[in-house]
N, C-alpha and C positions, 0 to 999 in steps of 0.2 A: 908381613901382610896378613897372616892368619890371626895374629894377636889383635890387630886393628879391627878386623871384621867381628871378632868375638866381643870386643869392647862395645862396638856399635849395637850388636845384638842384645847385650846386657842392658844397654841404655834404653832400648826400645821396651824391653820387658819391664824395667823399673818404671818407666813412664806409664805403661799399661796398668801396672799394679797400683800406682799412686792415683790413677784416674778412676779406679773402681768405686771408691767412696763417693766421689762427686756424681758418678752415674747413678749410684744407688739413691743418693739424696734427691737427684732430679726426678727419678722414677717415683719415689715416695711422695714428693710434692705434687707431681702430676696426678697420681692416684687419689690424693686427698683433695686437691683443688678442683680438678675437672668435674667431679660429681657435684661439688658445691656450686660451681658456676652454672652447671646445667639446672640445678634446683632453683637458683636465684633467677635465672632467665625465664624458666617456666612460671615461677611465682609472679614475676613482674608482668609477664604476658597475661596471666590470669587476672591480675588486679586491673590492668588497663582495659582488657576486654569486658570485665565486669562493670567497670565505670561507664564505658560507652553504652553497654546494654541498659544499665540503670538510667542513664541520661535519656536514652531513646524511649524507654518505658515511661519515664516521667513526662517527657514531651507529649507522648500519646495520651497519657492520663490527663494532662492539662487541657489538651485539645478536645478530648472527649467531654471533660467536665464543662468546659466553656461553651461547647456547642449545645449543651443541654440548657444553658441559661437563655433567658430572653433578652434581647437587646433593648426592648422597650418596656418601661415600667411606668404605669399610671399615665400612659399617653406621651411619655417623654423618653428620649434616647438616653442610654447610659452615658456616663462621663468617660469618653474614650481615651482621655489623657492618662487615666489610671491603669490602662491595660498593659500587660506584659507583651513582649515581642510576638509570641505565637498567638496570644489572644487578639492582638491588634490585627494580625493577618486574617484570622477568622472573621473578625468584625468587618474588615475591608471586603472580604469575600462575600459576606452577607449584603453589604452595601451595593456591591457590583450586581448581585442577583436582583436586588430590588430596584436597580437602575437600568434594567434591561439586558444585562450581560448573560451569556449562556455558556455551557461547557466549562464551568469554573472549576479549576483544580488547584489545590495548594500543593506545593512541592515539598519534598523531604528536606528537612532543615540541614541535614548533614551533606547533601549533594544537590543543592538547588541551582548551581552554576550562575548565581546572581539574581535569579527570579524567585519570588515567594509565591506568586499566583500567576496562573495562565488562564486566560478567558477569551471569549469571542463575543463580538457584537456586529451585526450586519455583515457577517461573513469576513470580518476583519479580526485577525489574531493579535491579542495583546499579551505582553508580559509586564508584570508589576513587581516592583520592589517596595516593600512597606517599611517605613521608618517612623517609629513612635519615639520622638526625641524631645528633650526639654530645651534643645538649642537648634538653630538652623542647620539644615542638612547641607553637607559639602560635596566636593567633587567626586569622592570615591563611589558614592551611590550611583551617580550618573554614569561613571565608567563601567561599573559592574552590570547595570541593566542594559547598557549598550552592547556589552559582550553577550549577555543572555539573549538579547534579540537575535543575534546571529546564531547562537547555539540552538535555540528553539524554533528557528526559522519563522519568527514572528513578523508582523507588519508594523506594529507600534510598540515602543518601549516607554514605560511610565514609572516615575518614582512618585509615590504618594506618601504624604506625611501629615501628622497632626500639627506640624510646625510650619516653618517657611524655609526658604533656600538662601544660601549665601550668594553674593553677586557673582563670584567665580563659577559656582554651580550653574547659575542661570546662563552665564556667558557660554560655558562649555555645552550645556544642553541645547542651546540655540544653534550652536555650531554643528553639532553631530546629530541633531534631529531627535532628541529625547524630550518627551513631554513631562512637565513638572506639575503635579497636582498638590497644591498646598492646602493649608487649613481652610481657606475660603471655599475651595472646591469640595473638600470633605463635608463642610457644613451644608453646601448646596445639595450634595448627594444625600445627606441625612434628611433634609427637608423632603426630597423625592421619596426616600425610603419610608418616611413617616406617612406619606399619602398612600404608599403601596404596601404597608405592613399588613400582615395577616397571620 
């Protein structure tokens, strides 16, 4: 019995000795890899945050630059089809102002919850989603502004575009009570703005 126990003890000791190199190797790998992973993680986080900050600054710069422009040149409205997304939002905000809307506010692009502009007219609260597209606007814009109406506790939800709307978008908007202001409506607002420009 004593011999068997001694043999088992020797086997355990041998196993322990043989496992030491593997344990050392694991420790070395952990010591080397862990700091590298931490550095990579911090570097990635810095790059991502810098990109977002740069993007936000660029949007603010564009908005500020465009607000300094005049919408009317030599008695004529500028060609709004050439405007970028944020520029078009500012253009629509100006149109709303010149068409009798008040308390006009453009939302932050990163967290607008589906609405680009919030405004009021005759004590009625509106939320607008602006779409400057080269093709007709589809269902997604209607769904987004419908959600924004609930989020901002608005009375009226509107999708406004320099183009027109698909049949499905019109059908959905009619069903859920979203107003669609297409190119014809924008042109009418432009005429009113031209009379009220100052």
